Structure formats: C-alpha cells, structure tokens
C-alpha positions as CSV (number, residue, x, y, z in Angstrom):
1,X,25.2,-12.9,7.0
2,X,26.3,-9.7,8.1
3,X,27.0,-10.4,12.6
4,X,27.4,-6.5,12.7
5,X,24.0,-5.4,11.9
6,X,20.5,-6.5,13.6
7,X,18.6,-9.0,12.6
8,X,14.9,-8.6,11.9
9,X,12.4,-11.0,10.9
10,X,10.0,-9.4,9.0
11,X,6.4,-10.9,9.7
12,X,4.0,-9.7,7.0
13,X,0.1,-10.2,6.9
14,X,0.2,-9.8,2.8
15,X,3.7,-10.4,0.5
16,X,3.9,-11.6,-3.3
17,X,3.6,-15.2,-4.4
18,X,2.2,-17.1,-7.5
19,X,-0.8,-16.4,-6.7
20,X,-1.1,-12.8,-6.4
21,X,2.3,-11.3,-7.2
22,X,1.1,-7.7,-6.6
23,X,-0.2,-8.9,-3.3
24,X,1.7,-6.4,-0.2
25,X,4.7,-5.3,-3.0
26,X,5.2,-2.2,-0.5
27,X,6.5,-4.3,2.2
28,X,8.8,-5.4,-0.8
29,X,10.1,-2.2,-0.5
30,X,10.2,-1.5,2.9
31,X,12.2,-4.6,2.6
32,X,14.8,-2.8,0.3
33,X,15.1,0.2,2.8
34,X,15.8,-2.1,6.3
35,X,18.4,-3.5,4.1
36,X,20.8,-0.6,4.4
37,X,21.0,-1.2,8.4
38,X,19.6,-4.7,9.5
39,X,20.0,-8.2,8.2
40,X,16.5,-9.2,7.1
41,X,14.5,-12.3,6.5
42,X,11.2,-12.6,5.5
43,X,7.9,-15.4,6.7
44,X,5.4,-15.0,5.1
45,X,2.3,-17.4,5.9
46,X,-0.5,-17.6,3.7
47,X,-3.8,-18.6,5.0
48,X,-6.5,-19.7,1.9
49,X,-7.9,-22.3,0.0
50,X,-4.9,-23.2,-2.3
51,X,-2.5,-25.5,-1.1
52,X,1.3,-25.2,-2.4
53,X,4.8,-26.5,-1.2
54,X,6.8,-24.4,1.3
55,X,8.8,-22.1,-0.6
56,X,12.0,-21.3,0.4
57,X,14.1,-18.6,-1.5
58,X,16.8,-15.9,-1.7
59,X,15.1,-12.3,-3.5
60,X,17.1,-9.2,-3.8
61,X,19.7,-10.9,-1.2
62,X,16.8,-11.5,1.3
63,X,16.1,-14.7,2.4
64,X,12.1,-15.5,2.0
65,X,10.2,-18.0,3.6
66,X,6.9,-18.8,2.3
67,X,4.3,-21.3,3.2
68,X,0.5,-21.9,2.9
69,X,-1.7,-22.7,4.5
70,X,-4.9,-24.4,3.8
71,X,-8.2,-23.4,5.8
72,X,-10.5,-25.7,7.4
73,X,-14.2,-25.9,6.0
74,X,-16.7,-26.7,7.8
75,X,-19.0,-25.6,11.1
76,X,-15.4,-25.7,13.1
77,X,-13.9,-24.0,10.3
78,X,-13.8,-20.1,11.7
79,X,-13.0,-21.1,15.0
80,X,-10.0,-23.2,14.7
81,X,-8.2,-21.4,11.5
82,X,-6.7,-18.8,13.7
83,X,-5.4,-21.6,16.1
84,X,-3.9,-23.0,13.3
85,X,-2.4,-20.0,11.7
86,X,-0.8,-19.1,15.0
87,X,0.8,-22.6,16.1
88,X,2.3,-22.7,12.3
89,X,3.3,-19.1,12.4
90,X,5.2,-20.4,15.9
91,X,6.8,-23.5,14.0
92,X,7.8,-21.2,11.0
93,X,9.7,-18.6,13.2
94,X,11.6,-21.7,15.3
95,X,12.0,-23.3,11.6
96,X,13.9,-20.1,10.5
97,X,15.7,-19.3,13.6
98,X,17.1,-22.5,13.5
99,X,18.7,-22.1,10.4
100,X,19.9,-18.1,11.1
101,X,19.6,-17.4,14.4
102,X,16.9,-15.8,17.1
103,X,16.2,-12.2,15.8
104,X,17.1,-8.7,17.7
105,X,13.5,-8.3,17.0
106,X,10.4,-8.8,14.8
107,X,9.0,-6.5,12.5
108,X,5.0,-7.6,12.1
109,X,3.8,-5.5,8.3
110,X,-0.1,-5.0,9.2
111,X,-1.6,-6.4,12.3
112,X,-4.1,-9.0,13.2
113,X,-3.4,-12.5,14.3
114,X,0.2,-12.1,12.4
115,X,1.0,-9.7,16.0
116,X,0.2,-13.3,18.0
117,X,3.4,-15.1,17.4
118,X,5.6,-12.5,17.9
119,X,3.7,-11.5,20.8
120,X,4.1,-15.1,22.6
121,X,7.9,-14.7,21.6
122,X,8.4,-11.3,23.8
123,X,6.8,-13.3,26.2
124,X,8.6,-16.6,26.8
125,X,11.8,-15.7,24.7
126,X,12.3,-11.7,25.0
127,X,12.2,-10.7,21.5
128,X,11.1,-7.1,20.7
129,X,8.5,-6.9,18.1
130,X,7.3,-3.8,16.1
131,X,3.9,-3.3,14.1
132,X,4.0,-1.3,11.0
133,X,0.1,-1.0,9.7
134,X,-1.1,0.0,6.0
135,X,-4.8,-1.6,6.2
136,X,-7.3,0.7,5.2
137,X,-9.5,-1.4,7.7
138,X,-8.7,1.5,10.7
139,X,-9.8,4.2,8.2
140,X,-13.0,5.7,9.7
141,X,-14.9,5.0,6.6
142,X,-14.6,0.9,7.6
143,X,-15.0,1.2,11.4
144,X,-17.9,-1.5,11.0
145,X,-15.3,-3.9,10.5
146,X,-14.7,-4.2,14.4
147,X,-18.0,-5.2,15.5
148,X,-16.6,-8.0,17.7
149,X,-15.4,-6.1,20.9
150,X,-13.4,-9.2,21.5
151,X,-11.3,-9.0,18.4
152,X,-10.9,-5.5,19.0
153,X,-9.7,-6.2,22.8
154,X,-7.3,-8.2,21.8
155,X,-5.9,-6.2,18.6
156,X,-5.6,-3.1,21.4
157,X,-3.5,-5.5,23.7
158,X,-1.5,-6.7,21.2
159,X,-0.4,-3.6,19.6
160,X,0.4,-1.9,23.2
161,X,2.3,-4.7,24.5
162,X,4.7,-3.8,21.1
163,X,8.0,-1.9,21.5
164,X,6.3,0.7,19.3
165,X,3.6,1.4,16.6
166,X,3.7,2.9,13.2
167,X,1.3,4.1,10.7
168,X,2.1,4.8,6.9
169,X,-0.3,8.1,7.3
170,X,-1.6,10.2,9.9
171,X,-5.0,9.6,8.6
172,X,-4.3,5.9,9.3
173,X,-2.9,6.3,12.5
174,X,-6.0,8.5,13.8
175,X,-8.1,6.3,12.8
176,X,-6.7,3.6,14.8
177,X,-6.4,5.8,17.7
178,X,-10.5,5.9,17.4
179,X,-10.5,2.2,17.7
180,X,-8.2,2.7,20.9
181,X,-5.6,0.8,19.2
182,X,-2.6,2.8,19.9
183,X,1.0,3.0,21.4
184,X,2.8,5.6,23.9
185,X,5.3,6.1,20.9
186,X,3.9,5.9,17.6
187,X,5.1,7.6,14.8
188,X,4.3,8.3,10.7
189,X,7.0,6.1,8.6
190,X,5.5,6.0,4.5
191,X,5.7,3.5,2.2
192,X,8.6,3.7,0.1
193,X,9.3,4.1,-3.7
194,X,12.0,3.4,-5.9
195,X,12.7,7.0,-8.0
196,X,15.1,5.6,-9.8
197,X,12.7,3.3,-11.4
198,X,10.0,6.2,-11.3
199,X,11.9,8.8,-13.1
200,X,10.6,12.3,-14.7
201,X,10.3,12.6,-18.2
202,X,9.8,16.0,-20.2
203,X,5.7,16.5,-21.0
204,X,4.9,19.2,-23.7
205,X,1.6,20.4,-23.4
206,X,-1.2,19.1,-25.1
207,X,-4.8,20.2,-26.5
208,X,-5.9,17.1,-25.1
209,X,-5.3,15.0,-21.8
210,X,-4.2,11.5,-20.9
211,X,-5.2,10.8,-17.5
212,X,-4.0,7.4,-15.9
213,X,-6.0,5.4,-13.2
214,X,-3.8,2.7,-11.3
215,X,-5.6,0.3,-8.8
216,X,-7.5,-2.5,-8.3
217,X,-10.9,-2.5,-9.8
218,X,-13.3,-2.4,-6.1
219,X,-16.1,-0.5,-6.5
220,X,-16.6,-0.1,-3.4
221,X,-13.0,1.5,-2.4
222,X,-12.2,2.9,-5.8
223,X,-15.3,4.1,-7.2
224,X,-14.5,3.7,-10.9
225,X,-18.1,4.2,-11.8
226,X,-17.6,8.0,-10.5
227,X,-14.6,8.2,-12.6
228,X,-16.1,7.0,-15.6
229,X,-19.1,8.9,-15.6
230,X,-17.1,12.1,-14.9
231,X,-14.5,11.4,-17.6
232,X,-17.3,10.9,-19.9
233,X,-18.6,14.6,-19.7
234,X,-15.5,15.9,-19.7
235,X,-14.5,14.0,-22.9
236,X,-17.5,15.4,-24.6
237,X,-16.0,18.8,-24.7
238,X,-12.6,17.7,-25.4
239,X,-13.6,14.5,-27.8
240,X,-9.6,14.2,-28.1
241,X,-9.0,13.1,-24.4
242,X,-8.3,9.6,-23.5
243,X,-8.8,7.5,-20.0
244,X,-5.8,4.6,-19.4
245,X,-6.9,2.0,-16.5
246,X,-4.3,0.1,-15.2
247,X,-5.4,-3.0,-13.2
248,X,-7.9,-6.1,-12.2
249,X,-10.4,-6.7,-9.5
250,X,-13.3,-8.2,-8.4
251,X,-15.1,-5.7,-10.5
252,X,-12.8,-5.4,-13.6
253,X,-15.2,-6.3,-16.1
254,X,-18.1,-4.8,-14.6
255,X,-16.2,-1.6,-15.2
256,X,-15.5,-2.5,-18.7
257,X,-19.4,-2.9,-19.2
258,X,-20.1,0.1,-17.6
259,X,-17.9,2.1,-20.2
260,X,-19.1,0.6,-22.9
261,X,-22.9,1.5,-21.9
262,X,-21.4,4.9,-21.4
263,X,-20.1,5.2,-25.4
264,X,-17.2,5.5,-24.1
265,X,-15.5,3.9,-27.3
266,X,-11.7,2.4,-26.9
267,X,-9.4,4.9,-27.8
268,X,-11.9,7.1,-25.3
269,X,-10.8,4.5,-22.2
270,X,-8.4,1.7,-22.6
271,X,-8.2,-1.0,-20.1
272,X,-4.7,-2.1,-19.8
273,X,-4.9,-4.9,-17.1
274,X,-2.1,-5.7,-14.6
275,X,1.2,-4.0,-15.3
276,X,4.0,-3.8,-13.2
277,X,7.8,-3.2,-14.1
278,X,8.7,-1.4,-16.9
279,X,5.6,-1.2,-18.9
280,X,3.9,0.4,-15.4
281,X,6.7,3.6,-15.5
282,X,6.1,3.8,-19.1
283,X,2.5,4.5,-18.4
284,X,3.0,7.1,-15.8
285,X,5.5,8.6,-18.4
286,X,3.0,9.0,-21.1
287,X,-0.1,10.3,-19.1
288,X,-0.7,14.1,-18.6
289,X,-1.9,13.3,-14.9
290,X,-2.7,10.3,-12.7
291,X,-6.2,10.6,-11.3
292,X,-7.4,8.8,-8.0
293,X,-11.3,9.2,-7.0
294,X,-11.7,6.7,-4.6
295,X,-13.9,6.6,-1.3
296,X,-10.6,5.7,0.8
297,X,-7.2,5.5,0.4
298,X,-4.5,4.3,2.9
299,X,-1.5,6.1,1.6
300,X,-1.9,5.9,-2.5
301,X,1.5,4.5,-3.5
302,X,0.2,5.3,-7.1
303,X,0.5,8.9,-6.2
304,X,4.0,9.1,-5.6
305,X,4.9,6.9,-8.6
306,X,2.9,9.6,-10.4
307,X,4.7,12.1,-8.8
308,X,8.1,10.9,-9.3
309,X,7.7,11.0,-13.1
310,X,6.7,14.5,-12.9
311,X,3.0,14.1,-13.2
312,X,0.2,15.7,-11.4
313,X,-2.6,13.8,-9.6
314,X,-6.2,14.6,-9.6
315,X,-7.6,12.4,-6.3
316,X,-10.0,12.4,-4.0
317,X,-9.9,14.4,-0.2
318,X,-10.0,11.4,2.0
319,X,-7.6,9.3,3.3
320,X,-4.1,9.9,3.4
321,X,-4.6,11.3,-0.1
322,X,-4.6,15.3,1.4
323,X,-1.0,14.4,3.3
324,X,0.8,14.1,-0.4
325,X,-1.4,15.7,-3.2
326,X,-0.7,19.3,-2.9
327,X,-0.4,22.2,-5.2
328,X,1.1,23.0,-7.2
329,X,1.2,19.3,-8.6
330,X,-2.3,18.4,-7.6
331,X,-5.5,18.7,-7.2
332,X,-8.2,17.7,-4.7
333,X,-11.9,17.0,-5.0
334,X,-14.8,16.1,-2.4
335,X,-15.2,12.3,-1.9
336,X,-17.5,11.1,-4.6
337,X,-18.2,14.8,-6.3
338,X,-18.4,14.2,-9.8
339,X,-18.7,17.7,-10.9
340,X,-15.6,18.8,-8.5
341,X,-14.0,16.3,-10.9
342,X,-14.9,17.5,-14.2
343,X,-13.7,21.1,-12.8
344,X,-10.7,19.7,-12.1
345,X,-10.1,18.2,-15.1
346,X,-10.9,21.5,-16.9
347,X,-8.5,23.2,-14.5
348,X,-5.4,21.1,-15.5
349,X,-6.4,21.8,-18.6
350,X,-6.5,25.2,-18.7
351,X,-3.5,25.4,-16.4
352,X,-0.8,22.9,-17.9
353,X,2.2,24.8,-17.9
354,X,1.6,25.9,-14.3
355,X,1.6,21.9,-13.2
356,X,4.1,21.0,-15.5
357,X,6.0,24.0,-13.7
358,X,5.7,21.8,-10.7
359,X,6.6,18.4,-12.0
360,X,10.3,19.2,-10.8
361,X,9.3,20.4,-7.0
362,X,7.1,17.1,-6.9
363,X,9.9,14.9,-7.8
364,X,12.2,16.2,-5.0
365,X,9.4,16.5,-2.5
366,X,8.9,13.2,-3.1
367,X,12.7,11.7,-3.1
368,X,13.4,13.9,0.2
369,X,10.5,11.7,1.8
370,X,9.2,8.5,0.2
371,X,12.5,7.3,-1.2
372,X,14.3,3.8,-0.4
373,X,17.3,6.2,1.0
374,X,14.8,8.5,3.3
375,X,12.2,5.5,4.5
376,X,15.8,3.5,5.5
377,X,16.6,5.7,7.5
378,X,13.0,6.5,9.5
379,X,13.0,3.1,10.2
380,X,16.2,2.5,11.2
381,X,15.7,5.6,13.8
382,X,12.2,4.0,14.4
383,X,13.3,0.6,15.4
384,X,16.8,1.2,17.6
385,X,15.2,3.8,19.2
386,X,12.4,1.4,20.9
387,X,14.5,-2.1,21.1
388,X,14.1,-1.6,24.8
389,X,10.9,0.1,25.5
390,X,7.9,-1.8,26.4
C-alpha cells in the first residue's frame, strides 16, 4: 500500500456480489476514479436473507471486504436488525483497520444506516467521513418514503455531522434539501463512466430506427408499459423499426406479456435479459438511439454510456435527466406523455443527420464531465478541501 497517498475506506450501501453482479456498479466506477489519488479499501456489509461466508479479495488493485448479515425474523426482527447492522459494520471496520491501518477518511456511498458506524468512528477515533448520495428516494416523487420523522431527523443529523455531502445530480441534491437533509459544503459529483470501453462507432442514416432501452424492469420507476404503447404507435407507421430491451427485474415477465398483448412480435421488440461488458457496448453501438421513459431517474448512467458511443437519447424530463439530455444529442418529453414520445421518435426519424452530427460533440461533453479522469479530479478536490471541516 502506497504510504504517500491518503487511505480511504469506502463504505457502500450497494456493491456487486455473487448474489447480484449489477448492484452498485456505479460505486466500482467511482473507486476507479478515487484510485488515481487515494489508496482505496472497500468494506461492504450485505444485509438480507441469504447466508454466505465472508469474502476478502483484490479487484482492480482494490482490496474488497464483503460480509453477509442475515436478518432476524419474527416480531423483534425489524427492531434489532438495524442495531445488528451497525455492530457488525463497526467490527468489520476495526478488522480491516488492523489488517491495513486506520484510514484518513471514510467515504459513504449511499446513506442511511451505513452512516452510523463512520459517525461513531468520528466521535471516538476522530476520523472524518464524507457522504456521496445516489438514491432516488430523495427525489420529490419518492418523499413518501420519509414518513417516519425520527428516521428523517437521524438522517439529517448524520449528514450534517459529516465533513461534506455530494450528490450525483442537482435534482437529487435539491430533493434532499427539501427534506432538510443538507450540508453547508454540498457539491455535485456525478457518476463516472469508462469512455474507453463505451467508444463511438460510425452510423449511417437508415429508413428505420432501432431503439435501445437499458434498465431494471420496475414498472413504478421505468414505465416500460408506456414505452411499449408508444413504440407500438410508431412501429405501425415504420414497420421495420425495432425496440431492444436490456435488463431484468420484478416486472420482466409482465413486460414481455404486455408486448405480446400489443401484438409486438419478437422481431419488433427483443428482450435481451441482463447484459454487461462487450455485449452491452455492442447494443449501444448497433442502435439508432437510447430511449428512457422513466417516471423518475437519479442520473441515468445509461444515458452517458449511449452518448459516449455516439448515440442520441430520447428521455423523460424527470430527475437528473434534463441535466444530461441536451440538444443536439437528445430530446426530452414530458413524464408519461406517450404522444410526445411518439412525436420525438418521428422527429428523430426525420432528422437523423442532425442528431448524428451531434454525436462527436455529445461524446466529448461526456469525456469532459463524466470520464473517470474528470470525476477523479472532482473527488480529490472535494475530499481534500473538506478533510478538516465539520
């Protein structure tokens, strides 16, 4: 371990595991960015229903410690499980500190109960902690989640006691502020993408469009039903057009059945399931445009991936999407407005040349603002500037 660089313990609420390899991938990208200026160690405590042995590994040069805590059931389960989480989290931090050393700071990726252990370490050991928030529950559409005033007060206190707060979009930071969850030194630090992997490829104008949708199949958030209905209208006018849907989720089978009910044949709507790596990149590079018709989105990493591949984006005017979907490389439509979505498809069809000409500009904008190098510099400045605050 390099003694000349500050040591960070990253404490994510979500992180990829054998149970879910896609969970918290955005934290992995942030870790790659942090690696350029810090020594990084990841400590991930998974709380759920599945028992697994603890795992210690090195991934991309970063030590990763995973531990699995099985929830207690019964009447007392919901009361004692949060305390069990905090105790186990503290034990893990002490264990890792003995194997390495005590960190310069903690970085909490997604708050909640993950904040309690670093807060206690700050009180008793004097180690600062930072909060980087991604969770869409802070967007106004999800504020009903915060029905418990006690939980909200605790969260407000833990965030204010941190050294600084960052959120991945201005929309998310605003939503947190509306709940009174804020910090005097709040900043915006977006998610990072690997623009070397998501590379631009040539695209020729076609008499049909191939749309790509990437995301979890969660109807409450993603509105895949509305997307299918809008595509059905467009496909009736341009019968060779196609919609490719990538991902899995609780509503995956329901969405497939709806496509059948709309008489959308497999050559019209293709369900790819969960993809990653080169297979996912190939989907971006072979489509005409990405479409994301969500009811809410925190940031929309898939938008950045599409733009990095030189593909325009059609998206809902919700959450953090307006911050990254801009002309000439994208179109915004009103939340849930299927008629507007069809018109956007038709506009894209009629003006392919204009959108394709914006491909290089869109990719360069992504590199300048969301590449690992760009986010690395933002993270370094944020942490080093606020190490001695609060």
